C-alpha positions as CSV (number, residue, x, y, z in Angstrom):
1,X,13.9,22.6,18.6
2,X,15.1,19.0,18.8
3,X,12.8,16.5,17.2
4,X,12.5,12.8,18.0
5,X,11.4,10.7,15.1
6,X,8.2,8.7,15.8
7,X,9.3,5.0,16.1
8,X,7.8,2.7,13.5
9,X,8.7,-0.6,15.2
10,X,9.3,-1.9,18.7
11,X,13.0,-2.1,17.9
12,X,13.1,1.6,17.1
13,X,11.2,2.4,20.3
14,X,13.6,0.3,22.4
15,X,16.7,2.0,20.7
16,X,15.3,5.4,21.4
17,X,14.4,4.5,25.0
18,X,17.8,3.1,25.7
19,X,19.5,6.2,24.4
20,X,17.3,8.5,26.5
21,X,17.8,6.3,29.5
22,X,21.6,6.5,29.1
23,X,21.4,10.3,29.0
24,X,19.1,10.4,32.0
25,X,21.5,8.3,34.1
26,X,24.5,10.3,33.0
27,X,22.6,13.4,34.0
28,X,22.2,12.1,37.6
29,X,18.6,10.9,37.4
30,X,17.9,8.0,39.8
31,X,14.1,7.6,39.7
32,X,13.3,6.9,36.0
33,X,10.3,5.7,34.0
34,X,10.3,4.1,30.5
35,X,6.7,4.2,29.1
36,X,5.2,2.6,26.1
37,X,1.5,3.4,26.5
38,X,0.3,0.8,24.0
39,X,-2.6,-1.6,24.3
40,X,-1.7,-4.9,25.9
41,X,2.0,-3.8,26.3
42,X,2.0,-5.3,29.9
43,X,1.5,-8.7,28.3
44,X,5.0,-8.3,26.8
45,X,6.7,-7.2,29.9
46,X,9.1,-10.1,30.0
47,X,10.3,-9.4,26.5
48,X,11.0,-5.8,27.3
49,X,12.5,-6.7,30.7
50,X,15.1,-8.8,28.9
51,X,15.9,-6.1,26.5
52,X,16.7,-3.6,29.3
53,X,18.5,-6.2,31.4
54,X,20.9,-6.5,28.4
55,X,21.3,-2.7,28.6
56,X,22.6,-3.1,32.2
57,X,24.6,-6.2,31.5
58,X,27.8,-4.5,32.7
59,X,26.5,-4.6,36.3
60,X,26.2,-8.4,36.3
61,X,24.8,-9.6,39.6
62,X,24.5,-6.0,40.7
63,X,21.3,-5.7,38.6
64,X,18.1,-6.8,40.3
65,X,14.8,-7.1,38.4
66,X,11.6,-6.9,40.3
67,X,8.4,-8.3,38.8
68,X,4.9,-7.4,40.3
69,X,4.3,-10.9,41.8
70,X,5.9,-14.3,42.4
71,X,4.2,-15.9,39.4
72,X,5.7,-13.4,36.9
73,X,9.1,-13.7,38.5
74,X,9.0,-17.5,38.5
75,X,7.9,-17.5,34.8
76,X,10.8,-15.2,33.9
77,X,13.3,-17.4,35.7
78,X,12.0,-20.5,34.0
79,X,12.1,-18.9,30.5
80,X,15.5,-17.3,30.9
81,X,17.3,-20.0,32.7
82,X,20.4,-19.0,34.6
83,X,21.1,-15.3,34.4
84,X,23.9,-13.2,35.7
85,X,21.4,-10.6,37.0
86,X,18.9,-11.3,39.8
87,X,15.2,-11.9,39.3
88,X,12.6,-11.6,42.1
89,X,9.2,-10.2,42.9
90,X,8.5,-6.8,44.5
91,X,7.5,-8.4,47.8
92,X,4.4,-9.0,50.0
93,X,3.3,-8.9,53.6
94,X,5.0,-12.3,54.0
95,X,8.1,-11.3,52.1
96,X,8.7,-7.6,52.6
97,X,10.7,-5.5,50.1
98,X,13.2,-4.7,52.8
99,X,14.4,-8.3,52.8
100,X,14.8,-8.2,49.0
101,X,17.4,-5.5,48.8
102,X,21.1,-6.1,49.6
103,X,24.1,-3.8,49.9
104,X,25.6,-5.4,46.7
105,X,22.7,-4.4,44.5
106,X,23.6,-1.5,42.2
107,X,20.7,-1.0,39.9
108,X,17.0,-1.9,40.2
109,X,14.7,-2.5,37.3
110,X,11.0,-2.7,38.2
111,X,8.8,-4.4,35.6
112,X,5.3,-3.1,34.8
113,X,4.3,-2.0,38.3
114,X,0.7,-1.0,38.7
115,X,-1.0,1.3,41.2
116,X,-1.4,-1.7,43.4
117,X,2.4,-1.9,43.9
118,X,3.0,1.9,44.3
119,X,3.5,1.6,48.0
120,X,6.1,-1.2,47.6
121,X,7.9,0.6,44.8
122,X,8.1,3.8,46.9
123,X,9.6,1.7,49.7
124,X,12.1,0.3,47.3
125,X,13.1,3.8,46.2
126,X,13.6,4.9,49.8
127,X,15.8,1.8,50.5
128,X,17.7,2.3,47.3
129,X,19.1,5.6,48.3
130,X,21.2,7.1,45.5
131,X,21.1,3.8,43.5
132,X,19.0,4.0,40.2
133,X,15.5,2.6,40.2
134,X,14.0,2.3,36.7
135,X,10.3,1.6,36.2
136,X,9.7,-0.2,32.9
137,X,6.2,0.3,31.4
138,X,4.6,1.3,34.7
139,X,0.8,1.1,34.7
140,X,0.2,4.1,36.8
141,X,-1.8,6.5,34.6
142,X,-5.4,5.3,35.4
143,X,-6.5,7.1,38.5
144,X,-9.5,4.7,38.8
145,X,-7.3,1.7,39.7
146,X,-5.4,3.5,42.5
147,X,-7.6,2.3,45.3
148,X,-10.2,3.8,47.6
149,X,-9.8,7.0,49.4
150,X,-7.8,10.2,49.6
151,X,-4.7,8.5,51.2
152,X,-4.3,6.2,48.2
153,X,-4.5,9.0,45.7
154,X,-2.0,11.1,47.7
155,X,0.4,8.2,47.8
156,X,0.3,7.8,44.0
157,X,0.7,11.5,43.4
158,X,3.5,11.9,45.9
159,X,5.3,8.9,44.3
160,X,4.8,10.0,40.7
161,X,6.2,13.5,41.5
162,X,9.7,12.0,42.1
163,X,9.9,10.2,38.8
164,X,11.7,11.5,35.7
165,X,10.3,10.3,32.4
166,X,13.3,9.2,30.3
167,X,11.1,7.9,27.5
168,X,7.3,8.1,26.8
169,X,5.5,7.0,23.7
170,X,1.7,7.2,23.5
171,X,-0.2,6.7,20.2
172,X,-3.6,8.3,20.0
173,X,-6.2,8.7,17.3
174,X,-4.3,10.7,14.6
175,X,-1.8,11.9,17.2
176,X,1.2,10.9,19.2
177,X,2.6,12.1,22.6
178,X,6.4,11.5,22.7
179,X,9.1,12.3,25.1
180,X,12.8,11.4,24.9
181,X,15.0,12.8,27.7
182,X,16.2,15.5,27.9
183,X,13.8,16.9,25.3
184,X,10.5,18.5,26.0
185,X,7.2,16.6,25.7
186,X,6.2,16.6,22.0
187,X,2.7,16.3,20.5
188,X,2.4,15.1,17.0
189,X,-0.7,15.3,14.9
190,X,-1.6,13.5,11.6
191,X,-2.1,15.7,8.6
192,X,-5.4,14.8,7.0
193,X,-4.2,15.6,3.5
194,X,-1.1,13.5,3.3
195,X,-1.4,11.4,6.5
196,X,2.1,12.4,7.6
197,X,2.6,13.4,11.3
198,X,3.6,16.9,12.1
199,X,5.0,18.3,15.4
200,X,2.5,20.8,16.7
201,X,3.7,21.5,20.2
202,X,6.5,21.1,22.7
203,X,5.6,21.6,26.4
204,X,7.6,21.2,29.7
205,X,5.0,18.9,31.4
206,X,3.3,15.8,30.2
207,X,0.2,16.8,28.2
208,X,-2.9,15.1,29.6
209,X,-6.6,15.5,29.7
210,X,-7.9,19.0,28.8
211,X,-4.4,20.3,28.2
212,X,-3.8,17.7,25.6
213,X,-7.2,18.4,24.1
214,X,-6.4,22.1,23.7
215,X,-3.1,21.3,22.0
216,X,-4.8,19.0,19.5
217,X,-7.5,21.5,18.8
218,X,-5.0,24.3,18.2
219,X,-6.2,26.3,21.2
220,X,-4.5,28.3,23.9
221,X,-5.5,28.3,27.5
222,X,-7.3,31.6,27.0
223,X,-9.7,30.3,24.3
224,X,-10.5,26.8,25.5
225,X,-13.5,27.6,27.7
226,X,-16.0,27.1,24.9
227,X,-14.9,23.6,24.1
228,X,-15.1,21.7,27.4
229,X,-17.3,19.0,25.9
230,X,-14.8,17.6,23.4
231,X,-14.2,13.9,24.1
232,X,-10.7,12.8,24.8
233,X,-8.7,11.1,22.0
234,X,-9.0,7.4,21.5
235,X,-5.8,5.4,22.2
236,X,-6.1,3.3,19.0
237,X,-5.7,5.2,15.7
238,X,-1.9,5.4,15.2
239,X,-1.2,2.1,16.8
240,X,-3.5,0.4,14.3
241,X,-1.2,1.6,11.6
242,X,2.0,0.5,13.4
243,X,1.4,-3.2,12.7
244,X,5.1,-3.8,13.1
245,X,4.8,-3.2,16.8
246,X,2.3,-6.0,17.3
247,X,4.3,-8.3,15.0
248,X,7.5,-7.7,16.9
249,X,5.9,-8.1,20.3
250,X,4.3,-11.4,19.3
251,X,7.6,-12.9,18.2
């Protein structure tokens, strides 16, 4: 069993994520996500975007960064000044994504796409062919923001099914869900006696909802029927203790 250490700062998380991303790319993955499921992380998208742009610095102008809208892209260009890599937005009805991809592009980094942009990001992936597309802190987990109707949900599920999670860090109340490619998904739980975190499960698929509840309750699938009313974990506990994350993100 290979164990990933729980990051105690944003710097540690970025180092882990970059290492996992490198392995995923070397393994041939081309549709990749980097997830830090932390409150207000989307507000720090520009900071993280620059960190991962540096990771791809060898590509120069072959790296293209896509922000969700023209405002975010313009703000990044203003703050960064002249860059060797390209910065733009994911597109719109007036400026379709098809016009934003050129033959000289080598790697695409999509910054904090939400369910609203799923259709455009899927088009980008289709246009990109075998070129890597990396989704940095995508905001895709909340089904309620997908849109109205069965077609919107189908689109989201179809798109998410093609993605490989290179790195995933999600603090919960007294627990952590962590994945660093190519390892399995890990669930850590805080020991009430010494407050240390112990690895309690490794599973092949992302643990969510009832499956995650069963793991945290020490149940198997066979004995979970009597505990269907257990509320889901709160996404606050551990992160409250990782103050260095907030300090680093606010720098």
